[in-house]
N, C-alpha and C positions, 0 to 999 in steps of 0.2 A: 582488502581484508579489514573488517571492522574490529576496533579494539586491539589491533596488533601490537601496540606499544604498551599494553597494560592499562590503558585508559579507555573507558567505554565511549568517550566523546572524541576519539581519534581513530585514524585508520592508517594502514600501511599499503603502499603500492608495490607489487612484485612484478618486475620485468622478466617474463619467462625466457626471453632470448639471452639476456646477460646474467640473469640470476640475482641482480641487484635489487635491494629493497630501499624505497624512499618514503618520505612522509606523504600521506594522502590527505584528502579533505576531511573536515569534521562531519561525521554522521554517526548514527547509532543503530543502524541495521545493515544487513547485507545489501548488495546491489542486484537489481533485476535488469536483465538485458531484454530489450524489445526484440521479438522474433524477426522483425523486419530489418534489424541491424542498424548500427550507427547511432543508437539512442539508448540511454540507461535511465533508471529511476532509483532513488534511494530516499531515506527519511532522516531528517534532523529535527530535534525537538527540545523543548524545555517543558516545565510542568504545566504551562498554560496552553501551549499549542504545538502541533507537529506539522512541519512542512514536508510535502512530498516533492522533492526537487528532481528536475529532469536535466540531463546533460547530453550534448552532442558529442559523439566520439569520433575524432579525426585520427586516421591512421598516420603515424609519423612518416616522414620521408625516409625512403630506403628501409634500413633495418631499425629505424628509430622507434621508440615506444609510442603507443597511441596517446592522444591528449584528450582529456575531458573538458568540454567548455560548457559551464552552467548556462541554462536558458532562463528567460524571464518568466515564462508561464510556469505556474506551480500550483499545487493543491495545498489547502490548509485544513487540518483536521483538529478536532477538539481534543484537549489533554495530550497525554503521551502514552507510551507503553505498547506501541504497535510492532508487528513483525514485518519482515521484508515484503514489499509489494509483489503482486503476481500479475503478469500479463497473460492473456489468453493466447492460445496457439495461433489464432488468426490476427492477433494484435489489435483487436477491436474493443477489448475490455481490459480494465485494470481493477484488481480487487485488493483491498487492504483489510487485514484482520488484526484486531487488538483492542486498544484502549485500556488503560490501567484500571478503570473503574467499571467497565461493562464489557461483556463478551460481544463486541460489535463486529459486524461485517458490512463494509461499504464497497459498492461496485460502481465504476465510472465508465462511460463510453469513452472510446479513444478513436480519434484525437480530440473530440469536442470537450472532454472532461465533464460532461453532464452526468450527474449522479442518477443511476437507474435503480439502485437498490441500497437501502440503508436499514439494517435490522439489528436487534439484539438477540443473542442466543440465551434463552432462559429469562428469568425475571429481571427487571431493571434494578439498578442500585437503590437501596432504601435510604441511603444517607449515612453519614458518619456519626457515631462509631458503628461499624458494620457487624450485624449479628453473625454468630458462628455458622448458622444454617446457610446464610447467603455466601459466606466465604467458601464453605464446602461446595456449594453449587458452582461458584466461579471456577474452582480448581478442578471440578469434574469435566469441564470442557477443555479439550486439548487446545493449545495455542497454535497447533499446526494441523488444522482440521478442514481446510478448504483447498480445493484445486480446480483448475480448468482441465478437462480432458481434451480429446482431439475433436470433439463436436463443437462447432461454434455456437456461442450463446447459451451454453450450459455450465452452471457452477455446481460443484459437488461439495456437500458438507457432511462431515462425520459427526455423529452424536454420541453422548455418553452411553446411550442404550445399545450401542453397537450397530446402529443402522446408518445408511447413507441416504441423504436427502438430495435429490436431483432438482435443481432450481432452473427453470427456463426464464432467462432474463427478459425475453420479449413478451411472453404471455403472463409472467409473474406466477405461474403455476408451479407447485412443488409436489414431487412424488417421493415417497419413502420406500427404500429397498432394504431388505434384510441382508446383513453382511457378516456379522459375528453373532454367535450364540453364547449367552452366559458370560460375556466379557464386554467391557466398554472400549470404545475406540481411543487409542492413545496417540495415533498419528495417521495422517492421510497423505499419500504422495501420488505421483504420476510418473510412469516410465517414459522414456524417449519416444516410444511408439504410441503413447496415449492411453495405455491400460492403467487402471487404478490399483494402488497398492495400499492395503489397510493393515495397520498394526494394532493388535489388541492388548489389553492390560494383562492378559494371561500368557503373553509371549507368542501369540499367534501372528502369522504374516500371511495375508490372503491377497492373491492377485485376481483382479476382476476385469472383465471386458464387457462393453456394451453389446447387446445382442445385435447380430447383423441385420435382423428384420426391422430394427429401429429406423424411423424416418430421419433421425438426426445423426446417422453414422457418417455423413459426408465429412471429410477432413478439411482443415483450413488450408488455403492455397498460399504459396509463398508470395505470389503477386499481391494478394490482399494485405498481407502483413507488411510488406515493403511499402505499399501505397499509404498505409496508415502512419508509418513512421515518417515518410516524406511529407505527408500533409501536416503533421504536428510541427516538424522542423520549419516548414514554410510559414506557419502561423505565428511564429515567435521570433525573438532575436537573442543573440548571445548577451550575457551579462558582460559589461566592459571589462577589459583586462585589469583595469585599475579599480574595479568595483569591490573594494575591500569590505564594505558594509553590504553584504549580499541582499539583505531584506529590503534596502531602499530601492532596489532595482526590480523587485518581483511584482508581477501582476498575479494576484491570488484569487482562487475560486474555491468554494466548498462544494461545487457541483451544482449550485443553485444561484448564488450571487457572486459578483466579482468585485474586488477591491484593488485599487492602486495604492502605492506607498503613501502618496500625498493625502489620499482620503483617510487612511488609517492614522496618520500623524495628527489629524485635527478632529478625529471622532471623540466626542465627549458624552454621548448619550447612547444607551443600548437598552433594549427590552429584556425582560426575564426569559422570553422565548428565544433570544439570540444565543449563539454559541457562547460557552463560558469564556473562551479566549477573547471574544469581542467585548463582553461585559467587563472583563478585567482591564483590557486596553482602554476602554472608554473612561473607566474610573481613574486609572493612572493619568490619562491626559487631562481629565478635569481637575485633579489635584495639582498637577504641574501648572495648569493654566491659572489656577487661583494663586499659586505661589508667585508667578511672574507678574500678576496684576497688582501685587502689594507694593 
């Protein structure tokens, strides 16, 4: 449970068997469980960058509680302000919605973590101080407006106009569907059986199903999702039990490039096209290096 102790940078762990509550890891979103089991994802951030951390879940012996073991492979996202990650039903994609400065959506293949979609919803940030028109546009987009349905490879996005956009992650084609009339979408969810649930700003609640004639109605298989989880676990290692400074053990990717902790510790140059977090890190390293050379 995120923020269970009244601090947004902390969490509580509830043991359902015993009812006891203990201190959990530091993170600032909820936890997403991979549909293949045995693997979770969550986010931890500062104002410069956000890490999407993965952990292996080991079931405790007997009636003991499960144990989360952080893994070395992780995603790094620019800035902060993201919502809980979303796994697709077949476990082959991971979507992350947010960013404090842009209405961004990023989708990564799983287990490769290769980024297959990165887009902004609406116009990009014009820079600080932000004009009121842009702030109004930012707020018009729900922060909970993306879901995966039961069809593999499809992402659904709810818009302020009350429509649903169906995004095919393989072909990159998008199709818009009417969902609400005279109301904007305030939230989008998915039921346990894969139907879409749209909430409108006027209090509407609409349940939608993909037409049976659609060629994409095949559902995700349990074997496929389990294979994706196993492949990811086999591609990385646990962070050492004594790894108090977690970041020094992480192998980070933004979906395009990969960095090890030693690489980032010595980086002193970055281009304006590089992510903000990398530019800031390079600047700090350069200043620290100048101070040590004196």
